[in-house]
matplotlib code that plots the C-alpha trace (Angstrom):
import matplotlib.pyplot as plt

x = [1.3, 0.3, 2.1, 0.8, 3.9, 3.8, 7.0, 7.6, 3.9, 2.9, -0.7, -2.4, -5.9, -7.4, -8.7, -9.8, -8.6, -5.1, -3.2, -2.0, 0.5, -1.0, 1.1, 4.8, 6.9, 5.0, 6.5, 4.7, 4.9, 2.1, 2.3, -0.6, -1.5, 0.2, -1.9, -0.9, -2.3, -1.6, -1.6, -0.7, -2.1, -5.0, -4.0, -1.1, -2.5, -3.9, -7.3, -5.8, -3.6, -6.6, -8.7, -5.9, -5.4, -9.2, -9.2, -11.1, -11.1, -10.6, -7.0, -4.4, -1.1, 1.4, 4.7, 7.3, 10.1, 10.8, 13.3, 12.5, 13.7, 10.6, 8.6, 10.1, 9.0, 5.6, 3.8, 1.1, 1.5, -0.5, 1.0, 3.4, 0.6, 0.2, -3.2, -3.4, -2.7, -0.3, -1.4, 1.0]
y = [13.0, 11.3, 8.4, 6.0, 5.1, 2.6, 2.2, -0.5, -0.7, -2.7, -3.3, -4.8, -6.0, -6.5, -10.0, -11.1, -7.8, -8.4, -6.7, -9.1, -8.0, -9.0, -7.1, -6.9, -4.4, -4.0, -1.7, -0.7, 2.2, 2.9, 5.8, 7.4, 5.4, 2.2, -1.0, -3.5, -6.8, -8.0, -11.7, -14.5, -17.4, -17.1, -15.6, -13.5, -10.1, -8.9, -8.0, -6.6, -4.3, -3.0, -2.6, -0.7, 1.7, 2.3, 3.2, 0.3, 1.1, -2.5, -2.3, -0.1, 1.1, 0.6, 2.4, 0.1, 2.6, 5.3, 7.5, 10.7, 9.0, 6.8, 9.6, 8.4, 4.9, 3.2, 5.5, 5.6, 8.6, 9.7, 12.5, 13.4, 13.8, 11.4, 9.8, 7.5, 8.5, 6.2, 4.5, 5.5]
z = [-16.6, -13.3, -11.7, -9.1, -7.0, -4.1, -2.0, 0.5, 1.4, 4.5, 5.4, 8.4, 9.2, 12.7, 13.4, 16.8, 18.3, 17.0, 14.1, 11.4, 8.7, 5.3, 2.8, 3.3, 1.3, -1.9, -4.6, -7.7, -10.2, -12.8, -15.2, -17.1, -20.2, -19.2, -18.8, -16.1, -14.9, -11.3, -11.4, -9.0, -7.0, -4.6, -1.3, -2.5, -1.9, -5.2, -3.8, -0.6, -2.6, -4.7, -1.6, 0.2, -2.8, -2.9, 0.8, 2.4, 6.1, 7.0, 5.8, 7.6, 6.2, 8.9, 9.5, 10.8, 11.0, 13.6, 11.8, 9.9, 6.7, 6.9, 5.2, 1.9, 2.6, 3.2, 0.8, -1.9, -4.1, -7.2, -9.3, -6.5, -3.9, -1.0, -1.4, 1.6, 5.2, 7.1, 10.3, 13.1]

ax = plt.figure().add_subplot(projection="3d")
ax.plot(x, y, z, "-o")
ax.set_aspect("equal")
plt.show()
């Protein structure tokens, strides 16, 4: 059984040559066979989260930590395998 697990995800986008943080610390776990709906007001990051998971190059996963322990944070895993490379 596969699990999509997101831990403390932070995402930036570049606007006018500046990085802007648009997702701040998202956590989510979805297991095979489960059905989930992501709901909320406009502008709360639902589409950004979906686009990031799908690998849209406009969105960058950022790593805000400098310690080796950060490898356990800021991740998107599917079935125990890292599916998105972090921006360093």
